[in-house]
N, CA, C and O atoms as a Tinker XYZ file with bonds, in Angstrom:
   476  protein
     1  N    110.161000  142.340000  151.432000    73     2
     2  CA   110.840000  143.095000  150.278000    64     1     3
     3  C    112.056000  142.243000  149.620000    63     2     4     5
     4  O    112.832000  141.544000  150.273000    81     3
     5  N    112.082000  142.393000  148.452000    73     3     6
     6  CA   113.024000  141.507000  147.629000    64     5     7
     7  C    113.965000  142.598000  146.562000    63     6     8     9
     8  O    113.324000  143.557000  146.133000    81     7
     9  N    115.034000  142.518000  146.245000    73     7    10
    10  CA   115.864000  143.254000  145.268000    64     9    11
    11  C    115.518000  142.591000  144.003000    63    10    12    13
    12  O    115.585000  141.363000  144.056000    81    11
    13  N    115.166000  143.100000  142.881000    73    11    14
    14  CA   114.884000  142.918000  141.689000    64    13    15
    15  C    116.171000  143.060000  140.807000    63    14    16    17
    16  O    116.491000  142.211000  139.974000    81    15
    17  N    116.921000  144.264000  141.070000    73    15    18
    18  CA   118.028000  144.491000  140.447000    64    17    19
    19  C    118.988000  145.438000  141.145000    63    18    20    21
    20  O    118.625000  146.122000  142.102000    81    19
    21  N    120.262000  145.467000  140.634000    73    19    22
    22  CA   121.197000  146.507000  141.292000    64    21    23
    23  C    122.122000  146.887000  139.786000    63    22    24    25
    24  O    122.707000  146.111000  139.030000    81    23
    25  N    121.974000  148.426000  139.720000    73    23    26
    26  CA   122.512000  149.090000  138.633000    64    25    27
    27  C    123.546000  150.111000  138.995000    63    26    28    29
    28  O    123.262000  151.103000  139.665000    81    27
    29  N    124.828000  149.844000  138.516000    73    27    30
    30  CA   125.523000  151.269000  138.384000    64    29    31
    31  C    124.987000  152.233000  137.809000    63    30    32    33
    32  O    124.286000  152.074000  136.810000    81    31
    33  N    125.291000  153.710000  138.486000    73    31    34
    34  CA   124.956000  154.991000  137.750000    64    33    35
    35  C    126.126000  155.379000  137.486000    63    34    36    37
    36  O    126.900000  155.599000  138.418000    81    35
    37  N    126.542000  155.561000  136.101000    73    35    38
    38  CA   127.803000  156.162000  135.747000    64    37    39
    39  C    127.346000  157.562000  135.158000    63    38    40    41
    40  O    126.468000  157.702000  134.306000    81    39
    41  N    128.135000  158.645000  135.791000    73    39    42
    42  CA   128.022000  159.776000  135.316000    64    41    43
    43  C    128.777000  159.948000  133.769000    63    42    44    45
    44  O    129.860000  159.415000  133.525000    81    43
    45  N    128.138000  160.651000  132.930000    73    43    46
    46  CA   128.880000  160.530000  131.468000    64    45    47
    47  C    128.292000  162.073000  130.917000    63    46    48    49
    48  O    127.239000  162.648000  131.192000    81    47
    49  N    129.536000  162.517000  129.947000    73    47    50
    50  CA   128.910000  163.506000  128.951000    64    49    51
    51  C    129.017000  163.082000  127.603000    63    50    52    53
    52  O    129.121000  163.867000  126.661000    81    51
    53  N    128.990000  161.652000  127.484000    73    51    54
    54  CA   129.058000  161.135000  126.085000    64    53    55
    55  C    128.050000  159.665000  126.173000    63    54    56    57
    56  O    128.497000  158.518000  126.169000    81    55
    57  N    126.603000  160.053000  126.253000    73    55    58
    58  CA   125.544000  159.056000  126.198000    64    57    59
    59  C    125.557000  158.301000  124.833000    63    58    60    61
    60  O    125.165000  157.134000  124.822000    81    59
    61  N    125.907000  158.788000  123.887000    73    59    62
    62  CA   125.670000  158.080000  122.554000    64    61    63
    63  C    126.714000  157.408000  122.216000    63    62    64    65
    64  O    126.577000  156.476000  121.422000    81    63
    65  N    128.042000  157.746000  122.766000    73    63    66
    66  CA   129.527000  157.190000  122.350000    64    65    67
    67  C    129.211000  156.077000  123.378000    63    66    68    69
    68  O    129.116000  154.989000  122.810000    81    67
    69  N    129.018000  156.012000  124.721000    73    67    70
    70  CA   128.649000  155.097000  125.375000    64    69    71
    71  C    127.915000  153.779000  124.929000    63    70    72    73
    72  O    128.401000  152.648000  124.941000    81    71
    73  N    126.713000  154.125000  124.553000    73    71    74
    74  CA   125.868000  153.412000  123.793000    64    73    75
    75  C    126.486000  152.403000  122.687000    63    74    76    77
    76  O    126.415000  151.176000  122.605000    81    75
    77  N    127.144000  153.406000  121.833000    73    75    78
    78  CA   127.912000  152.423000  120.664000    64    77    79
    79  C    128.926000  151.538000  121.374000    63    78    80    81
    80  O    129.034000  150.350000  121.069000    81    79
    81  N    129.701000  152.130000  122.357000    73    79    82
    82  CA   130.882000  151.301000  122.733000    64    81    83
    83  C    130.355000  149.947000  123.664000    63    82    84    85
    84  O    130.985000  148.889000  123.656000    81    83
    85  N    129.457000  150.095000  124.237000    73    83    86
    86  CA   128.911000  148.915000  125.044000    64    85    87
    87  C    127.993000  148.092000  124.328000    63    86    88    89
    88  O    127.526000  147.061000  124.810000    81    87
    89  N    127.702000  148.556000  123.097000    73    87    90
    90  CA   126.833000  147.762000  122.196000    64    89    91
    91  C    127.570000  146.763000  121.575000    63    90    92    93
    92  O    127.109000  145.675000  121.228000    81    91
    93  N    128.870000  147.184000  121.419000    73    91    94
    94  CA   129.858000  146.195000  120.773000    64    93    95
    95  C    130.467000  145.093000  121.535000    63    94    96    97
    96  O    131.286000  144.268000  121.128000    81    95
    97  N    129.815000  145.233000  122.982000    73    95    98
    98  CA   129.616000  144.158000  123.791000    64    97    99
    99  C    128.544000  143.376000  124.238000    63    98   100   101
   100  O    128.634000  142.461000  125.057000    81    99
   101  N    127.379000  143.818000  123.597000    73    99   102
   102  CA   126.209000  143.049000  123.344000    64   101   103
   103  C    125.288000  143.911000  124.272000    63   102   104   105
   104  O    124.241000  143.312000  124.521000    81   103
   105  N    125.367000  144.989000  124.780000    73   103   106
   106  CA   124.108000  145.784000  125.716000    64   105   107
   107  C    123.602000  146.613000  124.541000    63   106   108   109
   108  O    124.241000  147.119000  123.618000    81   107
   109  N    122.033000  146.630000  124.856000    73   107   110
   110  CA   121.217000  147.343000  123.963000    64   109   111
   111  C    120.473000  148.515000  124.664000    63   110   112   113
   112  O    119.982000  148.334000  125.779000    81   111
   113  N    120.406000  149.386000  124.204000    73   111   114
   114  CA   119.582000  150.623000  125.139000    64   113   115
   115  C    118.359000  150.100000  125.167000    63   114   116   117
   116  O    117.893000  149.459000  124.225000    81   115
   117  N    117.623000  150.383000  126.473000    73   115   118
   118  CA   116.368000  150.022000  126.762000    64   117   119
   119  C    115.552000  151.067000  127.385000    63   118   120   121
   120  O    114.352000  150.925000  127.621000    81   119
   121  N    116.360000  152.322000  127.696000    73   119   122
   122  CA   115.539000  153.571000  128.119000    64   121   123
   123  C    116.637000  154.803000  127.903000    63   122   124   125
   124  O    117.842000  154.750000  128.149000    81   123
   125  N    115.983000  155.779000  127.445000    73   123   126
   126  CA   116.702000  156.883000  127.152000    64   125   127
   127  C    115.988000  158.064000  127.241000    63   126   128   129
   128  O    115.189000  158.324000  126.341000    81   127
   129  N    116.164000  158.962000  128.340000    73   127   130
   130  CA   115.341000  160.119000  128.528000    64   129   131
   131  C    116.111000  161.461000  128.151000    63   130   132   133
   132  O    115.622000  162.569000  128.375000    81   131
   133  N    117.344000  161.272000  127.566000    73   131   134
   134  CA   117.804000  162.340000  126.982000    64   133   135
   135  C    119.225000  162.678000  127.975000    63   134   136   137
   136  O    120.278000  163.026000  127.440000    81   135
   137  N    119.102000  162.535000  129.366000    73   135   138
   138  CA   119.907000  162.862000  130.462000    64   137   139
   139  C    120.270000  161.695000  131.209000    63   138   140   141
   140  O    121.205000  161.724000  132.010000    81   139
   141  N    119.311000  160.261000  130.906000    73   139   142
   142  CA   119.590000  159.173000  131.456000    64   141   143
   143  C    119.168000  158.331000  130.449000    63   142   144   145
   144  O    118.143000  158.343000  129.767000    81   143
   145  N    120.473000  157.331000  130.475000    73   143   146
   146  CA   120.207000  155.974000  129.194000    64   145   147
   147  C    120.599000  154.800000  130.069000    63   146   148   149
   148  O    121.523000  154.794000  130.882000    81   147
   149  N    119.762000  153.799000  129.789000    73   147   150
   150  CA   119.940000  152.345000  130.737000    64   149   151
   151  C    120.384000  151.351000  129.338000    63   150   152   153
   152  O    119.824000  151.483000  128.250000    81   151
   153  N    121.173000  150.638000  129.526000    73   151   154
   154  CA   121.654000  149.671000  128.636000    64   153   155
   155  C    121.538000  148.528000  129.337000    63   154   156   157
   156  O    121.807000  148.499000  130.538000    81   155
   157  N    121.066000  147.315000  128.570000    73   155   158
   158  CA   120.735000  145.841000  129.194000    64   157   159
   159  C    121.308000  145.017000  128.181000    63   158   160   161
   160  O    121.409000  145.308000  126.989000    81   159
   161  N    121.754000  143.743000  128.860000    73   159   162
   162  CA   121.780000  142.614000  127.924000    64   161   163
   163  C    120.426000  141.667000  127.622000    63   162   164   165
   164  O    119.628000  141.154000  128.408000    81   163
   165  N    120.501000  141.648000  126.134000    73   163   166
   166  CA   118.941000  141.158000  125.964000    64   165   167
   167  C    118.684000  139.746000  126.480000    63   166   168   169
   168  O    117.541000  139.392000  126.768000    81   167
   169  N    119.858000  138.844000  126.611000    73   167   170
   170  CA   119.736000  137.681000  127.487000    64   169   171
   171  C    119.482000  137.554000  128.666000    63   170   172   173
   172  O    119.031000  136.509000  129.134000    81   171
   173  N    119.738000  138.638000  129.368000    73   171   174
   174  CA   119.833000  138.733000  130.733000    64   173   175
   175  C    119.429000  140.163000  131.301000    63   174   176   177
   176  O    120.170000  140.823000  132.029000    81   175
   177  N    118.206000  140.550000  130.896000    73   175   178
   178  CA   117.894000  141.966000  131.393000    64   177   179
   179  C    118.209000  142.846000  132.521000    63   178   180   181
   180  O    118.227000  144.075000  132.593000    81   179
   181  N    118.452000  141.932000  133.384000    73   179   182
   182  CA   118.735000  142.791000  134.718000    64   181   183
   183  C    120.268000  142.977000  134.944000    63   182   184   185
   184  O    120.734000  143.409000  135.998000    81   183
   185  N    121.013000  142.609000  133.855000    73   183   186
   186  CA   122.447000  143.025000  133.644000    64   185   187
   187  C    122.540000  144.249000  132.925000    63   186   188   189
   188  O    122.502000  144.258000  131.694000    81   187
   189  N    122.662000  145.310000  133.624000    73   187   190
   190  CA   122.407000  146.705000  133.075000    64   189   191
   191  C    123.629000  147.811000  133.562000    63   190   192   193
   192  O    124.240000  147.595000  134.608000    81   191
   193  N    123.879000  148.797000  132.866000    73   191   194
   194  CA   124.334000  150.056000  133.219000    64   193   195
   195  C    123.514000  151.368000  132.750000    63   194   196   197
   196  O    122.952000  151.538000  131.668000    81   195
   197  N    123.592000  152.214000  133.806000    73   195   198
   198  CA   122.934000  153.335000  133.467000    64   197   199
   199  C    123.736000  154.544000  133.320000    63   198   200   201
   200  O    124.523000  154.739000  134.247000    81   199
   201  N    123.724000  155.494000  132.281000    73   199   202
   202  CA   124.645000  156.734000  132.261000    64   201   203
   203  C    123.790000  157.794000  132.649000    63   202   204   205
   204  O    122.600000  157.619000  132.389000    81   203
   205  N    124.154000  159.008000  133.293000    73   203   206
   206  CA   123.534000  160.100000  133.824000    64   205   207
   207  C    124.473000  161.245000  133.123000    63   206   208   209
   208  O    125.697000  161.116000  133.103000    81   207
   209  N    123.875000  162.258000  132.610000    73   207   210
   210  CA   124.748000  163.705000  132.538000    64   209   211
   211  C    124.510000  164.331000  133.818000    63   210   212   213
   212  O    125.343000  165.060000  134.357000    81   211
   213  N    123.374000  164.052000  134.310000    73   211   214
   214  CA   123.013000  164.804000  135.873000    64   213   215
   215  C    121.344000  164.389000  136.023000    63   214   216   217
   216  O    120.530000  164.364000  135.099000    81   215
   217  N    121.118000  164.106000  137.312000    73   215   218
   218  CA   119.766000  163.712000  137.611000    64   217   219
   219  C    118.818000  164.910000  137.414000    63   218   220   221
   220  O    118.874000  165.811000  138.251000    81   219
   221  N    117.951000  165.006000  136.382000    73   219   222
   222  CA   117.240000  166.389000  136.191000    64   221   223
   223  C    115.911000  166.556000  137.279000    63   222   224   225
   224  O    115.293000  167.617000  137.356000    81   223
   225  N    115.611000  165.495000  138.003000    73   223   226
   226  CA   114.689000  165.706000  138.928000    64   225   227
   227  C    115.170000  165.533000  140.327000    63   226   228   229
   228  O    114.346000  165.512000  141.241000    81   227
   229  N    116.061000  165.445000  140.489000    73   227   230
   230  CA   117.044000  165.427000  141.948000    64   229   231
   231  C    118.247000  166.278000  142.261000    63   230   232   233
   232  O    119.117000  166.391000  141.397000    81   231
   233  N    118.362000  166.842000  143.337000    73   231   234
   234  CA   119.384000  167.530000  143.742000    64   233   235
   235  C    120.892000  167.095000  143.556000    63   234   236   237
   236  O    121.850000  167.849000  143.389000    81   235
   237  N    120.894000  165.648000  143.625000    73   235   238
   238  CA   122.149000  164.895000  143.301000    64   237   239
   239  C    122.290000  163.950000  142.324000    63   238   240   241
   240  O    121.203000  163.379000  142.229000    81   239
   241  N    123.060000  163.506000  141.568000    73   239   242
   242  CA   123.180000  162.282000  140.735000    64   241   243
   243  C    123.526000  160.891000  141.783000    63   242   244   245
   244  O    124.423000  160.862000  142.626000    81   243
   245  N    122.745000  159.995000  141.532000    73   243   246
   246  CA   122.944000  158.931000  142.473000    64   245   247
   247  C    124.330000  158.108000  141.971000    63   246   248   249
   248  O    124.836000  158.384000  140.883000    81   247
   249  N    124.791000  157.270000  142.688000    73   247   250
   250  CA   125.876000  156.496000  142.624000    64   249   251
   251  C    125.460000  155.025000  142.322000    63   250   252   253
   252  O    126.313000  154.217000  141.954000    81   251
   253  N    124.618000  154.799000  142.421000    73   251   254
   254  CA   123.805000  153.339000  142.199000    64   253   255
   255  C    122.499000  153.472000  142.362000    63   254   256   257
   256  O    122.001000  154.428000  142.957000    81   255
   257  N    121.702000  152.325000  141.740000    73   255   258
   258  CA   120.179000  152.282000  141.641000    64   257   259
   259  C    119.858000  150.797000  142.103000    63   258   260   261
   260  O    120.407000  149.843000  141.552000    81   259
   261  N    118.921000  150.636000  143.166000    73   259   262
   262  CA   118.591000  149.439000  143.404000    64   261   263
   263  C    117.008000  149.365000  143.422000    63   262   264   265
   264  O    116.320000  150.111000  144.119000    81   263
   265  N    116.480000  148.343000  142.543000    73   263   266
   266  CA   115.207000  148.475000  142.190000    64   265   267
   267  C    114.635000  147.155000  143.590000    63   266   268   269
   268  O    115.304000  146.168000  143.896000    81   267
   269  N    113.532000  147.466000  144.098000    73   267   270
   270  CA   112.958000  146.799000  145.034000    64   269   271
   271  C    111.526000  146.402000  144.486000    63   270   272   273
   272  O    111.125000  146.898000  143.433000    81   271
   273  N    110.714000  145.452000  145.250000    73   271   274
   274  CA   109.432000  144.984000  145.111000    64   273   275
   275  C    108.203000  145.973000  145.721000    63   274   276   277
   276  O    107.035000  146.152000  145.376000    81   275
   277  N    108.950000  146.462000  146.674000    73   275   278
   278  CA   108.168000  147.443000  147.676000    64   277   279
   279  C    108.945000  148.597000  148.217000    63   278   280   281
   280  O    109.368000  148.624000  149.373000    81   279
   281  N    109.146000  149.694000  147.210000    73   279   282
   282  CA   109.621000  150.792000  147.530000    64   281   283
   283  C    109.306000  151.730000  148.832000    63   282   284   285
   284  O    110.122000  152.355000  149.510000    81   283
   285  N    107.862000  151.648000  148.988000    73   283   286
   286  CA   107.489000  152.187000  150.292000    64   285   287
   287  C    107.786000  151.501000  151.548000    63   286   288   289
   288  O    107.989000  152.118000  152.594000    81   287
   289  N    107.814000  150.087000  151.440000    73   287   290
   290  CA   108.398000  149.354000  152.819000    64   289   291
   291  C    110.062000  149.799000  152.945000    63   290   292   293
   292  O    110.662000  150.090000  153.980000    81   291
   293  N    110.588000  149.753000  151.572000    73   291   294
   294  CA   112.116000  150.342000  151.799000    64   293   295
   295  C    112.357000  151.696000  152.557000    63   294   296   297
   296  O    113.305000  151.943000  153.303000    81   295
   297  N    111.464000  152.407000  152.270000    73   295   298
   298  CA   111.660000  153.874000  152.680000    64   297   299
   299  C    111.313000  153.909000  153.961000    63   298   300   301
   300  O    111.922000  154.641000  154.740000    81   299
   301  N    110.377000  153.194000  154.328000    73   299   302
   302  CA   109.967000  153.299000  155.685000    64   301   303
   303  C    111.007000  152.556000  156.452000    63   302   304   305
   304  O    111.442000  153.125000  157.452000    81   303
   305  N    111.430000  151.496000  156.180000    73   303   306
   306  CA   112.678000  150.950000  156.968000    64   305   307
   307  C    113.704000  151.688000  157.178000    63   306   308   309
   308  O    114.215000  151.813000  158.291000    81   307
   309  N    114.182000  152.351000  155.956000    73   307   310
   310  CA   115.539000  153.190000  156.021000    64   309   311
   311  C    115.238000  154.392000  157.198000    63   310   312   313
   312  O    115.823000  154.618000  158.257000    81   311
   313  N    114.131000  155.028000  156.583000    73   311   314
   314  CA   113.659000  156.097000  157.688000    64   313   315
   315  C    113.856000  155.798000  159.257000    63   314   316   317
   316  O    114.565000  156.430000  160.040000    81   315
   317  N    112.989000  154.589000  159.539000    73   315   318
   318  CA   112.857000  154.217000  160.762000    64   317   319
   319  C    114.413000  153.734000  161.463000    63   318   320   321
   320  O    114.657000  153.742000  162.670000    81   319
   321  N    115.339000  153.332000  160.393000    73   319   322
   322  CA   116.640000  153.144000  160.958000    64   321   323
   323  C    117.537000  154.281000  160.928000    63   322   324   325
   324  O    118.762000  154.229000  161.038000    81   323
   325  N    116.829000  155.302000  160.772000    73   323   326
   326  CA   117.661000  156.727000  160.761000    64   325   327
   327  C    118.874000  157.285000  159.732000    63   326   328   329
   328  O    119.751000  158.142000  159.846000    81   327
   329  N    118.486000  156.397000  158.716000    73   327   330
   330  CA   119.465000  156.660000  157.180000    64   329   331
   331  C    119.035000  158.102000  156.699000    63   330   332   333
   332  O    117.904000  158.589000  156.731000    81   331
   333  N    120.115000  158.623000  156.282000    73   331   334
   334  CA   119.984000  159.960000  155.752000    64   333   335
   335  C    119.152000  160.086000  154.403000    63   334   336   337
   336  O    119.721000  159.837000  153.341000    81   335
   337  N    118.170000  160.367000  154.417000    73   335   338
   338  CA   117.007000  160.436000  153.065000    64   337   339
   339  C    117.836000  161.894000  152.359000    63   338   340   341
   340  O    117.851000  162.988000  152.924000    81   339
   341  N    118.364000  161.659000  151.282000    73   339   342
   342  CA   118.708000  162.833000  150.251000    64   341   343
   343  C    117.506000  163.257000  149.354000    63   342   344   345
   344  O    117.501000  164.413000  148.929000    81   343
   345  N    116.634000  162.533000  149.078000    73   343   346
   346  CA   115.331000  162.896000  148.086000    64   345   347
   347  C    114.475000  162.145000  148.715000    63   346   348   349
   348  O    114.711000  160.975000  149.013000    81   347
   349  N    113.254000  162.833000  149.007000    73   347   350
   350  CA   112.092000  161.930000  149.613000    64   349   351
   351  C    111.463000  161.197000  148.528000    63   350   352   353
   352  O    111.646000  161.424000  147.332000    81   351
   353  N    110.647000  160.232000  149.063000    73   351   354
   354  CA   109.625000  159.358000  148.189000    64   353   355
   355  C    108.802000  160.227000  147.299000    63   354   356   357
   356  O    108.097000  161.149000  147.709000    81   355
   357  N    108.957000  159.829000  145.907000    73   355   358
   358  CA   108.378000  160.829000  144.776000    64   357   359
   359  C    108.255000  159.752000  143.798000    63   358   360   361
   360  O    108.938000  158.739000  143.645000    81   359
   361  N    106.993000  160.295000  143.022000    73   359   362
   362  CA   106.473000  159.336000  141.726000    64   361   363
   363  C    107.056000  160.105000  140.578000    63   362   364   365
   364  O    106.922000  161.329000  140.557000    81   363
   365  N    107.747000  159.421000  139.542000    73   363   366
   366  CA   108.297000  160.075000  138.474000    64   365   367
   367  C    107.409000  159.843000  137.089000    63   366   368   369
   368  O    106.740000  158.819000  136.942000    81   367
   369  N    107.463000  160.808000  136.172000    73   367   370
   370  CA   106.681000  160.627000  134.958000    64   369   371
   371  C    106.903000  159.532000  134.190000    63   370   372   373
   372  O    105.978000  159.087000  133.510000    81   371
   373  N    108.245000  158.892000  134.181000    73   371   374
   374  CA   108.653000  157.903000  133.374000    64   373   375
   375  C    108.180000  156.587000  134.081000    63   374   376   377
   376  O    108.541000  155.573000  133.483000    81   375
   377  N    107.431000  156.373000  135.257000    73   375   378
   378  CA   106.718000  155.334000  135.723000    64   377   379
   379  C    107.402000  154.339000  136.798000    63   378   380   381
   380  O    107.128000  153.158000  137.012000    81   379
   381  N    108.542000  155.305000  137.517000    73   379   382
   382  CA   108.974000  154.709000  138.690000    64   381   383
   383  C    108.549000  155.666000  140.106000    63   382   384   385
   384  O    108.335000  156.875000  140.024000    81   383
   385  N    108.487000  155.041000  141.141000    73   383   386
   386  CA   108.220000  155.951000  142.423000    64   385   387
   387  C    109.950000  155.447000  143.221000    63   386   388   389
   388  O    110.357000  154.286000  143.248000    81   387
   389  N    110.612000  156.505000  143.717000    73   387   390
   390  CA   111.843000  156.330000  144.139000    64   389   391
   391  C    112.144000  157.439000  144.984000    63   390   392   393
   392  O    111.439000  158.448000  144.999000    81   391
   393  N    113.452000  157.254000  145.889000    73   391   394
   394  CA   114.028000  158.044000  146.720000    64   393   395
   395  C    115.442000  157.836000  146.873000    63   394   396   397
   396  O    115.903000  156.855000  146.290000    81   395
   397  N    116.309000  158.638000  147.610000    73   395   398
   398  CA   117.463000  158.567000  147.559000    64   397   399
   399  C    117.948000  158.746000  149.043000    63   398   400   401
   400  O    117.544000  159.490000  149.936000    81   399
   401  N    118.915000  157.848000  149.003000    73   399   402
   402  CA   119.449000  157.460000  150.542000    64   401   403
   403  C    120.994000  157.502000  150.409000    63   402   404   405
   404  O    121.642000  157.189000  149.410000    81   403
   405  N    121.498000  157.979000  151.684000    73   403   406
   406  CA   122.786000  158.097000  151.408000    64   405   407
   407  C    123.421000  156.783000  152.470000    63   406   408   409
   408  O    123.050000  156.671000  153.639000    81   407
   409  N    124.503000  155.779000  151.763000    73   407   410
   410  CA   125.037000  154.683000  152.485000    64   409   411
   411  C    125.869000  155.164000  153.567000    63   410   412   413
   412  O    125.967000  156.370000  153.791000    81   411
   413  N    126.584000  154.126000  154.377000    73   411   414
   414  CA   127.627000  154.617000  155.380000    64   413   415
   415  C    128.860000  155.349000  154.684000    63   414   416   417
   416  O    129.546000  156.202000  155.247000    81   415
   417  N    129.015000  154.968000  153.591000    73   415   418
   418  CA   130.196000  155.565000  152.941000    64   417   419
   419  C    129.990000  156.922000  152.206000    63   418   420   421
   420  O    130.911000  157.482000  151.611000    81   419
   421  N    128.735000  157.411000  152.285000    73   419   422
   422  CA   128.448000  158.492000  151.607000    64   421   423
   423  C    127.767000  158.381000  149.960000    63   422   424   425
   424  O    127.254000  159.224000  149.224000    81   423
   425  N    127.975000  157.296000  149.851000    73   423   426
   426  CA   127.227000  157.274000  148.356000    64   425   427
   427  C    125.775000  157.487000  148.403000    63   426   428   429
   428  O    125.053000  157.292000  149.381000    81   427
   429  N    125.327000  158.019000  146.932000    73   427   430
   430  CA   123.965000  158.102000  147.137000    64   429   431
   431  C    123.187000  156.941000  146.237000    63   430   432   433
   432  O    123.398000  156.678000  145.053000    81   431
   433  N    122.285000  156.358000  147.081000    73   431   434
   434  CA   121.590000  155.111000  146.211000    64   433   435
   435  C    120.241000  155.603000  146.008000    63   434   436   437
   436  O    119.590000  156.245000  146.832000    81   435
   437  N    119.834000  155.219000  144.733000    73   435   438
   438  CA   118.511000  155.623000  144.094000    64   437   439
   439  C    117.770000  154.418000  144.315000    63   438   440   441
   440  O    118.010000  153.488000  143.544000    81   439
   441  N    116.829000  154.233000  145.309000    73   439   442
   442  CA   116.006000  153.123000  145.585000    64   441   443
   443  C    114.683000  153.472000  144.833000    63   442   444   445
   444  O    114.167000  154.590000  144.805000    81   443
   445  N    114.229000  152.381000  144.249000    73   443   446
   446  CA   112.914000  152.506000  143.113000    64   445   447
   447  C    112.194000  151.343000  143.266000    63   446   448   449
   448  O    112.553000  150.354000  143.904000    81   447
   449  N    111.019000  151.516000  142.574000    73   447   450
   450  CA   109.852000  150.785000  142.102000    64   449   451
   451  C    109.439000  150.855000  140.900000    63   450   452   453
   452  O    109.671000  151.982000  140.462000    81   451
   453  N    108.955000  150.218000  140.178000    73   451   454
   454  CA   108.134000  150.603000  139.161000    64   453   455
   455  C    106.660000  150.985000  139.203000    63   454   456   457
   456  O    105.932000  150.097000  139.646000    81   455
   457  N    106.137000  151.984000  138.878000    73   455   458
   458  CA   104.502000  151.969000  139.058000    64   457   459
   459  C    103.733000  151.556000  137.890000    63   458   460   461
   460  O    102.503000  151.592000  137.877000    81   459
   461  N    104.474000  151.148000  136.870000    73   459   462
   462  CA   103.914000  150.374000  135.956000    64   461   463
   463  C    104.518000  149.064000  135.504000    63   462   464   465
   464  O    105.725000  148.890000  135.671000    81   463
   465  N    103.807000  148.174000  134.971000    73   463   466
   466  CA   104.302000  146.772000  134.461000    64   465   467
   467  C    105.508000  147.036000  133.388000    63   466   468   469
   468  O    105.379000  147.789000  132.422000    81   467
   469  N    106.543000  146.404000  133.657000    73   467   470
   470  CA   107.702000  146.247000  132.750000    64   469   471
   471  C    107.526000  144.912000  131.762000    63   470   472   473
   472  O    107.159000  143.835000  132.232000    81   471
   473  N    107.747000  145.045000  130.714000    73   471   474
   474  CA   107.781000  143.909000  129.855000    64   473   475
   475  C    108.649000  143.025000  130.131000    63   474   476
   476  O    108.742000  142.013000  129.437000    81   475
């Protein structure tokens, strides 16, 4: 299993304002669901920030996201190690398969893999 990207998930009540602010630094909107928005650097698309008002499909808002190439293997490994699963593995309507796990310091990590090909 390999990591494809690590993205901080920032709680926000000002998605559009953050898009405009970080746009001045060269980040562009690559995804916006109304409650979650991701900005990325065009020349380095793995350099990203995600802003969330709240996670609308989960009981908590994650602190960071880690995209892996095999989310099922990551889920199995963390469960076998006794990690605290906050939200079980599930497919989302926007093309990701994900679960939430709590790290040793209590942060909630959104571990995901894309179920559809990304450009």
